[in-house]
C-alpha positions in Angstrom: -0.3 -21.3 4.1 -2.8 -18.3 2.9 0.1 -17.0 0.8 0.8 -19.9 -0.6 -3.1 -21.1 -1.5 -3.5 -17.6 -3.1 -0.3 -18.0 -5.0 -1.6 -21.3 -6.2 -4.5 -20.5 -7.2 -3.0 -17.4 -8.9 -0.5 -19.8 -10.8 -3.3 -21.8 -12.0 -5.3 -19.1 -13.4 -2.1 -17.9 -15.7 -0.9 -21.3 -16.6 -3.1 -20.6 -20.0 -2.0 -17.5 -20.3 1.7 -18.1 -20.2 1.5 -20.9 -22.7 0.0 -18.7 -25.7 2.8 -15.9 -25.0 5.7 -15.5 -27.8 9.1 -16.2 -26.5 10.7 -13.4 -28.3 11.6 -10.1 -27.3 11.7 -6.8 -29.3 14.4 -4.1 -28.4 15.7 -1.0 -29.5 19.1 -0.2 -30.0 20.9 3.2 -31.1 22.7 2.8 -27.7 24.9 0.9 -25.6 21.8 0.5 -23.0 19.9 -1.2 -26.3 22.8 -3.2 -26.7 23.2 -4.2 -23.2 20.0 -5.3 -22.6 19.7 -7.6 -25.7 22.9 -9.3 -24.3 21.5 -9.7 -20.9 18.0 -11.2 -22.3 20.0 -13.7 -24.5 21.6 -14.6 -21.4 18.5 -16.0 -19.7 17.6 -17.9 -23.0 15.0 -15.5 -24.9 15.2 -14.5 -28.9 15.7 -11.0 -29.7 15.2 -9.2 -32.4 17.4 -5.8 -32.0 15.9 -3.0 -34.1 18.7 -0.3 -35.4 16.9 3.2 -36.9 20.4 3.8 -38.6 22.2 1.5 -41.0 24.3 0.1 -38.1 24.3 -0.3 -34.6 26.1 2.9 -32.8 25.2 5.0 -30.0 24.5 8.4 -31.0 25.7 10.5 -27.8 29.0 8.4 -27.1 31.0 11.5 -26.9 28.7 13.2 -24.3 30.3 11.5 -21.4 33.6 10.4 -22.7 35.2 8.4 -25.7 35.6 5.3 -23.4 31.8 4.8 -24.1 32.7 4.0 -27.9 35.4 1.2 -26.8 32.3 -0.6 -24.7 30.3 0.3 -27.8 32.7 -1.7 -29.6 32.8 -4.4 -27.1 29.2 -5.1 -27.2 29.1 -5.1 -31.0 31.6 -8.1 -31.2 29.5 -9.8 -28.5 26.3 -9.3 -30.4 27.6 -10.2 -33.9 28.3 -13.8 -32.1 25.3 -14.3 -30.2 22.8 -16.8 -32.0 19.4 -15.3 -30.0 20.1 -11.8 -31.2 18.8 -11.0 -34.7 20.0 -7.5 -36.0 17.0 -5.6 -38.3 18.8 -2.1 -39.9 17.4 0.7 -40.6 13.8 0.2 -38.8 11.7 1.7 -36.4 8.7 1.2 -34.6 5.6 2.6 -36.1 2.8 1.7 -33.3 2.5 -1.4 -31.1 -0.8 -3.2 -30.4 -2.1 -6.5 -28.5 -1.1 -7.0 -24.9 1.9 -8.5 -23.0 2.9 -11.9 -24.2 1.4 -11.1 -27.9 2.4 -7.9 -29.0 1.7 -7.4 -32.9 3.9 -5.0 -33.5 4.3 -2.7 -37.0 7.7 -1.9 -38.1 9.1 0.1 -41.2 12.3 -1.4 -42.6 13.6 0.6 -45.7 10.5 0.9 -47.4 8.5 -1.8 -46.6 5.9 -1.9 -43.8 5.2 -5.1 -41.5 3.8 -6.7 -38.5 5.7 -9.1 -36.1 5.0 -10.9 -33.0 6.6 -10.1 -29.7 6.0 -11.4 -26.2 7.9 -8.2 -24.7 8.9 -4.9 -25.7 12.0 -2.8 -24.5 12.3 0.9 -26.0 16.1 1.3 -24.8 18.6 4.6 -24.8 19.2 7.5 -26.8 17.8 7.0 -30.5 14.7 9.0 -28.2 16.6 12.1 -27.2 18.5 14.6 -28.8 20.8 17.3 -27.3 20.2 20.9 -27.9 22.1 24.1 -26.5 20.5 25.9 -24.5 21.8 29.0 -26.2 20.9 28.9 -29.9 19.8 32.5 -30.3 23.3 33.9 -28.7 26.1 34.3 -31.8 29.7 34.2 -30.0 32.2 32.0 -30.8 33.5 32.2 -27.3 30.2 30.2 -26.1 30.7 26.4 -26.9 28.7 23.1 -25.8 30.2 20.8 -23.4 29.8 18.3 -26.5 32.0 20.5 -28.5 34.6 21.3 -25.8 35.3 17.1 -25.2 36.2 16.9 -28.5 38.4 19.8 -28.7 39.7 19.2 -25.3 40.5 15.2 -26.1 41.6 12.7 -23.4 45.7 14.0 -22.8 47.7 17.1 -23.1 48.7 16.0 -26.4 45.4 16.4 -27.9 44.3 19.8 -26.8 43.3 22.0 -29.4 45.2 25.2 -29.7 41.6 26.8 -29.1 41.5 25.5 -25.6 44.8 25.8 -24.8 45.3 29.9 -25.5 42.2 30.6 -23.3 42.8 32.1 -19.7 39.9 31.8 -18.2 37.3 29.1 -18.7 33.7 29.1 -17.0 31.2 26.6 -16.9 27.4 26.9 -16.4 25.4 23.9 -14.7 21.7 23.5 -14.7 20.8 24.5 -17.8 20.1 21.0 -18.9 17.6 20.7 -15.6 17.9 20.1 -12.2 18.3 16.5 -12.3 20.7 16.4 -15.2 23.1 13.7 -13.7 24.8 12.5 -17.2 25.5 16.3 -18.3 27.0 17.1 -14.7 29.3 14.0 -14.9 30.5 14.8 -18.0 31.1 18.7 -17.3 32.7 17.7 -14.1 35.3 15.3 -16.2 36.1 18.2 -18.4 36.9 20.7 -15.6 39.3 17.9 -14.3 40.9 17.4 -17.5 41.4 21.4 -18.4 43.0 21.7 -15.2 45.5 18.7 -15.8 46.2 19.5 -19.1 45.9 23.3 -19.5 47.1 26.4 -17.6 43.7 28.0 -17.3 41.6 28.8 -14.4 38.3 27.1 -14.4 35.1 28.3 -13.1 31.7 26.3 -12.7 28.5 28.3 -12.0 25.8 26.3 -10.3 22.6 26.6 -8.8 22.2 22.7 -7.8 24.5 20.0 -7.7 23.7 16.7 -7.5 26.6 14.2 -7.0 24.6 10.9 -6.2 25.8 9.0 -9.1 28.3 6.7 -9.4 31.8 8.2 -9.2 30.1 11.7 -9.1 31.2 13.0 -5.8 34.8 11.7 -6.4 34.7 13.8 -9.9 33.8 16.7 -7.6 36.4 16.5 -5.1 38.9 16.0 -7.1 38.1 19.0 -9.3 37.9 20.8 -5.8 41.3 19.7 -5.2 42.7 20.4 -8.7 41.7 24.2 -8.1 38.5 24.7 -9.8 36.1 27.0 -8.2 32.7 26.8 -7.8 30.3 29.8 -7.5 26.2 29.0 -6.2 23.9 31.5 -8.0 20.7 31.9 -7.7 18.1 30.5 -10.4 18.8 33.2 -12.7 22.0 34.6 -14.8 22.7 36.7 -17.8 25.6 36.2 -20.3 27.4 39.9 -20.6 30.1 41.0 -23.0 32.1 44.2 -22.9 33.6 46.2 -25.4 36.5 44.5 -26.1 34.1 41.6 -27.2 35.0 39.6 -24.2 32.1 36.8 -23.3 30.9 36.9 -19.3 28.3 35.8 -17.2 26.3 38.1 -14.8 24.8 36.4 -11.3 24.4 36.4 -8.0 26.6 34.8 -5.3 24.7 33.3 -2.8 27.1 32.9 -0.2 28.5 36.0 -0.9 25.1 37.5 -1.2 26.6 39.9 -4.1 26.1 40.0 -7.5 29.8 39.4 -9.4 30.5 39.7 -12.9 33.4 37.2 -14.4 34.7 37.3 -17.9 36.3 34.6 -19.7 38.0 33.3 -23.4 35.2 30.3 -23.0 32.1 29.7 -21.7 30.7 26.5 -21.5 27.1 25.8 -21.5 26.1 22.1 -21.2 23.4 20.8 -23.7 19.9 19.7 -22.6 18.4 16.1 -23.5 14.7 16.5 -25.0 12.4 14.0 -26.0 12.0 13.5 -29.6 9.0 11.5 -29.6 7.4 12.6 -32.8 4.0 9.8 -32.4 3.0 8.0 -29.3 2.9 4.6 -31.4 3.2 2.8 -27.8 0.7 4.6 -25.7 2.0 4.1 -22.5 2.3 7.8 -21.3 4.8 10.6 -20.5 6.2 12.5 -17.9 6.1 15.9 -17.4 9.0 16.4 -19.4 7.7 14.4 -22.5 9.6 11.6 -21.8 8.5 8.3 -21.8 7.1 6.4 -18.5 4.9 8.4 -16.5 6.1 10.0 -13.2 4.9 6.8 -10.7 6.4 5.2 -8.5 5.1 2.3 -9.1 5.8 1.8 -12.4 9.9 2.3 -11.7 12.1 1.4 -12.8 11.5 0.3 -16.1 7.3 -0.8 -16.0 4.9 1.3 -18.7 1.3 1.4 -17.9 0.9 -1.9 -20.6 2.2 -4.6 -19.1 5.5 -6.0 -21.3 6.8 -2.6 -22.3 9.8 -1.5 -20.7 11.8 1.2 -20.4 15.7 1.6 -20.2 18.2 4.7 -20.5 17.7 7.7 -21.6 14.1 7.1 -23.4 12.9 8.2 -19.7 15.2 11.2 -19.1 18.8 12.0 -18.4 20.5 8.8 -16.7 23.9 8.3 -16.0 25.7 5.2 -16.8 25.1 3.5 -13.4 21.4 3.9 -13.4 20.8 2.6 -17.0 22.6 -0.5 -15.9 20.2 -1.2 -13.1 17.6 -0.5 -16.1 19.2 -2.7 -18.2 19.1 -5.6 -15.4 15.5 -4.8 -14.6 14.2 -5.3 -18.4 15.8 -8.4 -18.8 14.5 -10.0 -15.4 10.9 -8.6 -16.0 11.1 -10.0 -19.7 12.4 -12.9 -18.5 9.7 -13.5 -15.8 7.0 -12.6 -18.0 7.6 -14.8 -20.9 8.8 -17.8 -18.5 5.2 -17.6 -16.5 7.0 -16.6 -12.9 5.2 -13.0 -13.4 2.0 -14.2 -11.8 -0.8 -11.8 -13.0 -4.1 -12.5 -11.6 -5.9 -9.4 -13.9 -8.8 -10.3 -15.8 -11.5 -10.1 -13.1 -13.8 -8.0 -14.7 -15.9 -8.7 -17.7 -18.0 -7.4 -20.5 -21.6 -8.4 -20.9 -21.4 -8.2 -24.4 -25.1 -8.1 -25.1 -25.4 -5.0 -22.9 -22.5 -3.3 -24.5 -23.6 0.1 -26.5 -19.7 0.2 -28.2 -19.4 4.0 -26.7 -15.9 3.5 -26.4 -16.0 5.2 -22.8 -13.9 1.9 -21.4 -11.3 1.8 -24.0 -10.6 6.3 -23.7 -10.5 5.4 -19.4 -8.5 2.2 -19.4 -4.9 3.0 -18.5 -3.5 -0.1 -19.5 -4.9 -0.4 -22.8 -6.7 -3.6 -21.7 -9.5 -3.1 -23.5 -10.1 -3.5 -27.3 -13.0 -4.1 -29.6 -13.5 -7.7 -30.1 -16.2 -9.8 -32.6 -19.5 -10.9 -31.1 -22.6 -12.7 -32.3 -25.9 -11.3 -30.9 -28.5 -13.7 -30.7 -31.3 -11.2 -31.5 -29.3 -9.9 -34.4 -28.2 -11.3 -38.0 -25.5 -9.6 -38.5 -22.2 -9.4 -35.7 -21.1 -6.6 -34.2 -17.8 -5.4 -32.5 -18.2 -4.8 -29.0 -15.8 -4.2 -26.1 -13.7 -6.7 -24.6 -11.0 -6.7 -21.6 -8.2 -8.7 -22.5 -6.9 -10.5 -18.6 -2.9 -10.4 -19.8 -3.0 -6.7 -19.7 -6.1 -5.8 -17.3 -5.0 -4.9 -13.3 -8.6 -5.1 -11.9 -8.8 -1.5 -10.6 -12.4 -1.2 -11.8 -12.7 2.2 -13.9 -14.0 1.0 -16.5 -16.9 -0.5 -14.6 -17.3 2.9 -13.0 -17.4 4.8 -16.0 -19.7 2.3 -18.5 -23.0 4.1 -19.2 -24.6 0.9 -20.2 -23.6 -0.9 -16.6 -22.3 -3.9 -19.4 -18.7 -4.2 -17.4 -18.9 -5.5 -13.3 -16.2 -7.9 -11.4 -17.0 -11.3 -11.6 -17.3 -13.7 -8.4 -14.1 -15.4 -8.6 -12.4 -15.4 -5.1 -12.2 -12.9 -2.5 -11.1 -10.0 -2.2 -12.2 -9.6 -5.5 -16.0 -11.0 -5.5 -16.3 -7.4 -3.1 -16.0 -5.5 -5.9 -18.9 -5.5 -7.7 -21.6 -3.4 -7.8 -24.1 -5.8 -6.2 -21.6 -6.3 -3.2 -20.9 -2.9 -2.8 -24.6 -1.7 -2.9 -25.3 -4.1 -0.1 -22.6 -2.9 1.9 -24.3 0.6 1.3 -27.4 -0.8 2.2 -26.4 -2.0 5.7 -25.3 1.4 6.8 -27.3 2.7 9.9 -28.4 6.7 9.9 -25.2 7.9 11.8 -22.4 5.7 9.8 -20.1 7.5 8.2 -18.9 5.5 4.8 -15.0 5.2 3.8 -14.1 4.1 0.6 -10.9 3.1 0.9 -8.0 2.1 -2.1 -7.3 -1.6 -1.5 -3.6 -0.2 -2.1 -3.3 2.3 0.1 -6.0 3.7 2.2 -7.2 0.3 3.3 -3.9 -0.6 4.4 -3.8 2.4 6.5 -6.7 1.5 8.4 -5.2 -2.0 9.1 -2.2 -0.4 10.6 -4.1 1.9 12.4 -5.8 -1.0 14.7 -2.6 -2.6 14.8 -0.7 -0.2 16.6 -4.1 0.9 18.6 -5.0 4.0 16.9 -8.6 3.9 17.5 -11.3 5.6 15.6 -15.2 6.2 15.7 -17.3 2.8 15.9 -19.7 4.8 13.5 -16.8 4.4 10.7 -17.7 1.8 8.0 -14.8 1.1 5.6 -15.7 -0.1 2.1 -13.0 -1.7 0.6 -12.5 -0.7 -3.7 -9.8 -2.1 -5.7 -9.3 2.2 -6.5 -11.1 4.9 -5.5 -11.6 5.2 -9.3 -14.0 2.3 -8.7 -16.7 4.5 -7.2 -19.4 5.3 -9.2 -22.0 8.1 -9.1 -24.3 5.5 -7.9 -22.3 4.4 -5.0 -22.3 7.7 -3.2 -25.8 8.3 -4.0 -27.0 5.5 -2.7 -25.1 6.1 0.7 -26.7 9.8 1.4 -30.1 7.8 0.3 -29.2 5.9 3.5 -29.7 9.2 5.3 -25.5 9.2 6.6 -24.1 12.3 7.3 -21.3 12.3 4.9 -19.2 10.2 2.3 -15.4 9.9 2.3 -12.9 8.7 -0.6 -9.8 7.6 0.4 -7.1 6.7 -1.9 -3.4 6.7 -3.5 -1.4 10.4 -2.9 -1.7 12.2 -5.9 1.1 11.4 -8.2 1.4 7.6 -7.0 -1.9 5.7 -7.5 -1.7 2.1 -8.1 -3.5 2.1 -10.8 -1.9 5.6 -12.3 -5.1 7.8 -13.0 -7.9 6.2 -10.3 -7.3 9.2 -7.9 -7.4 11.5 -10.6 -10.7 10.2 -12.1 -12.3 10.0 -8.6 -11.2 13.5 -7.9 -13.0 14.7 -10.7 -15.9 12.3 -10.1 -16.2 14.2 -6.5 -16.3 17.5 -7.8 -19.0 16.6 -10.0 -21.2 14.9 -7.5 -20.7 17.6 -5.1 -22.3 20.2 -7.8 -25.5 17.7 -7.9 -25.9 17.6 -4.1 -25.6 21.5 -4.3 -28.3 21.4 -6.6 -30.5 18.9 -4.0 -30.0 21.0 -1.2 -26.8 19.3 0.5 -24.1 21.0 1.7 -20.9 19.7 -0.7 -18.6 19.7 2.3 -20.6 16.3 3.6 -18.4 14.8 0.6 -15.1 14.4 0.9 -12.2 12.6 -0.8 -8.6 12.3 0.9 -5.1 10.9 -0.5 -2.9 8.8 2.0 -0.3 6.4 1.7 -0.6 2.7 2.9 2.0 4.0 6.1 0.2 7.0 6.9 -2.1 5.3 10.0 -1.9 8.4 12.0 -3.1 10.6 8.8 -6.0 8.3 8.0 -7.7 8.7 11.8 -7.2 12.5 11.7 -8.8 12.6 8.0 -12.0 10.5 9.2 -12.4 12.7 12.9 -12.1 15.3 10.6 -14.6 14.4 8.4 -17.2 13.4 11.3 -16.6 16.7 13.0 -17.5 18.5 9.7 -20.5 16.5 9.1 -21.7 16.9 12.7 -22.0 20.7 12.7 
């Protein structure tokens, strides 16, 4: 009953929002994944603009894996031409995306024209955002080639094999240069080794440091290669390309299993390409992973979400994806777009408000918001004759993390008193809880998405901790302000602890990082006041870490008691 009531309340809050949403979806193409996504969204009854960077729809890297991808692409092209819900615009590209979910204003360049168009959701799909670069650019030798070149010379049957390949007696591959998690290039490499053994008489060697076979059909290919006689050599992370007096190319590495240094000379050395992001300008403002691909490396965004609600990523724009994972991305992006624009995506954000009269337009909140939910909006101040721009929070993009409230120097941003638990997150309520602390209490600011759940779990499984521990729930530990910390120490408590999401897995993306920096700064201030910095702690705990939660607070109590 409680969940049903909460869901009804959220539905009522979002009814007006969804009625104003634009029902069109923008999808970037240049790949099979983009075309598949457009067709899936069309099946759900939405209108799609398919934006193609080239003069016509294509898949830039279709031959990296196999020519069968070309047949798939041609089939998709025929379906797109007949689909009345899909409008193809080419050659065109996205310059930037403004606005929020349901009402994006996308700046598009088509030929020499630049214009804005409204869309409810945006899907960035596929390979037009990556390129392949051989890892041996500085090594000039005709005996070295990329997998892509080998594929063209090899073909799919004995009759299509190039004479260059046919006369080779030994061919060696090096995997993993394209990255430990390279699935697409590993699959193509395994396929080529099998074709070589079937269609030629050469010996085939594969040097690998790691081999991941969790993709669809990958393990089958690996087993087939072993049965056909392909020899796999597991080497450590370093290898050298060498040559002898006769000009033959070779590879020197240490065989881990034999625990010996080996040298192998061959007629052709095949080294895989490396996918790299070719994003020149971040007009999306959606963040990158550690390798520079779209989408932050955060478990709460997987598989296709971004830090901006309504913008989704499919396929290789978010890394080296095989077809199995790309197909999963396609379905998720289509369903997410449909749920968003049809009102089934019940979004409860927007409970943080700006007091426009207090706003000093310092732009701090705009800089710290991880979801691009704050923009300048016009405001007519009765005390002034002229209107001015102030910070405005857009509910459809806000996730109520409270980072803006904690960082606002003018204290112009706070939670509204709408309903529990959000009415607990205002400065007034948090300070009231702090004022109730006794001298021996240990206040623990717990993230509602992680540590608070761990604390509840600890109670459920009878993991008892000291009654001196007083839990203060916050939406994110990034919500905890300096004033909250020092107000707690004013109550003469022995210490203060912040407990939030694990690093790289923050529900609000950056809240734990900001809290960590704030604690570091607060410790310096405490040190200047003569208060031991060990009395202020921060830990990162997942929602299922009840045992660790109890251990951390016990250790904190022990530190504060000595």
